[in-house]
N, C-alpha and C positions, 0 to 999 in steps of 0.2 A: 440220337444222339448227338453229344454236344460237337461243335464243328471241330475241334481239336481232335477228335477221334475219326480220322480219316486216314489213316496209314497205307491204307489198300488202295488210295485214288490212283497210282500210277503201278499198276501189277505187272505192267513188261518193264519196267526199268528193273535193272539190276542196283542194289545196294553197294556202296564203296567197301563197306565192311559191316560185318555181324559179329557182335561181343555175346558170348554167353557166360555164363558162370559155370565152372568144374563143381558138377553133383557133390562129387565127395567132400570140397570144402564146404560147401553150404547144408550139409545135415545138420551139424550140433547146434550153429546159430539158429537155424530154421526150429530146432527142436525147443531152444533155449528160449529165445523170442515168444515163441507159442507158451510154452509155460509160465512164462513171466506176467504175460497178457492174461490167463486164464487166472494166475495167484490174484492180480489186483483185481479181474472184475470178481472173484468170490469174494475177496476183501470189500469190495464196494456195494456188493447185492446182501451177503451174508451176514455180515460183523451188524450184530446188534448194536442200537442207536440209542445212548443214556444219557447223553448232553452237549452241548456244542463241542468238545473236543473232539467225540466220536463222529459227530457230523462233519465236521471239518476235515478227519482222517478220511470218511466214506468219499468225500466229496475229491479229497485228493488221489485216493484208489480209483474214481470212476476217471478221473482225467489222465491218471497214469494208463488205465487200461485203454481210453480211447486212443493215446497215443502209440502204446506199446502194439494194442491191439492191429494198428493201422500199418506198422511197422513189419507186424507176423505177417498179415495178408499180402502187403507188398513182397514179401519175401518168399511167402509159400508160391505166389500166383508169378510172380518173374519169368519170362522166357527169355526174351533176347532184346539188344538195343543192335537198329538199324543205322547206320549212316549213309546218309546220300549226300550227294553234291550240295544242295539246298536246304538242306532239314534232315533233324533227327528224329528217328522215331523209336518209341519203348513198347514192346507187344508182352501183354501179360496174357495168362489163362483165364479163361471165363469173363473176364472185364474188357479185353479191346486191347486199343493201341493210342497210346498219346503222341501227339505229332508234333514239332515246334521247329517254325522256320529258322535255321541258323541268323538271318540276317536280325531276326526280333528276339535274339535268344541273351541270356545273361550267364554266367558260369560261375558256381561256388564250389571251390575246391577245398576240401578238408584235409588235413594228413595229420597223422599222427607217425612221425618218423621212426620213434623208440620203438612202437610198436607194429612198426610195417602197414598200418594199415591207411586208406586214402578211400575217399567218397567224392563224387563229384554230382552236382544237381545242377542241370541246366533247367533254365525257368524263364518264363517271360519276362522281357524288359523290364517291363512296369512292376513287377514283384519286389516287395518290401526285402533287402538284403539280410535282414536279421529274423525276421517274422514270416516273411511271405513263402518261404519255405515249407513252414510248418502247414499254413492253409491249403499250399500247391499238394503236399503229401496226401490232407484228409481227401482231398476231392481228385487224387491221382491225376494231375496235371502238369506234374514237374518230371522230368525225367533223371533220376535219382540211380546210382549204382555204385556198388562197392568195389574196387578196383583189387582188392586184396582176394575176392573169391572167383576172381577170372585168371586165366593164363597170364603169367606175365609179359610172353611175347603179343599176347594179344592187347594187353594195355598199352605197350608201346608203338604198337600199330594204330591205336586208337587215338591216342596223343599224338601220335605225327601228323594223322589227317586232320585233326582237328586243328592243328600247327598249320597245315599247311593249308587249309579250307578259309581260317581265321586270318591270315597273311602276320601270325604271331610265333614266337621261338617256343620249339617244346618245351622249353625249360618252364615255362607260364602256365604248363599242364602239368607239370610234376611237382609242384610245391603249393603251399597253402596260399589261395588268392580268393579277390572277389573279382570278377571283371564285368564292369558295369553293363559291357555290351561283348558280346562272343566276338562280332565281325569288325574289325579294325575300320573307319571310316575311310573310304578312298577318293582322295584328292583328285 
């Protein structure tokens, strides 16, 4: 497997924190995302092609199917995120794990305060801020999670630990931002 899929390299080491989703908060979004993915897949495969416009619609539906299908797989297979002193690991059912060293990580935080939604993507620092997350999502090499699916106390604990480990303020983890590097440079 990929060298990033090495989450169990130190089984004796206990994580500082484990973030899990609350099952009741994820049932409807998981069902909805899966249904939307199936709808786009059906539109891409079953719709008859009669001209260029229909072909463009089929192409768009296939692209949406890939994107939404990846999100559906991610939502269905998510198990937990483990935070260690030097790395963060995301565990999926069936797929395995993705590990990113904190010293090599970049964080993208998206918040929609009016809706109470927030998500974080922790990616390798070489990833493009605007489109790299999409490639990472397709390859399951990013550590992406939705804070509104977890218990609020767990989210605060995770943000607090990330702030402490990175030498940043906790407020930086609670609003929309992009950190070119998670860890501040130590002089």
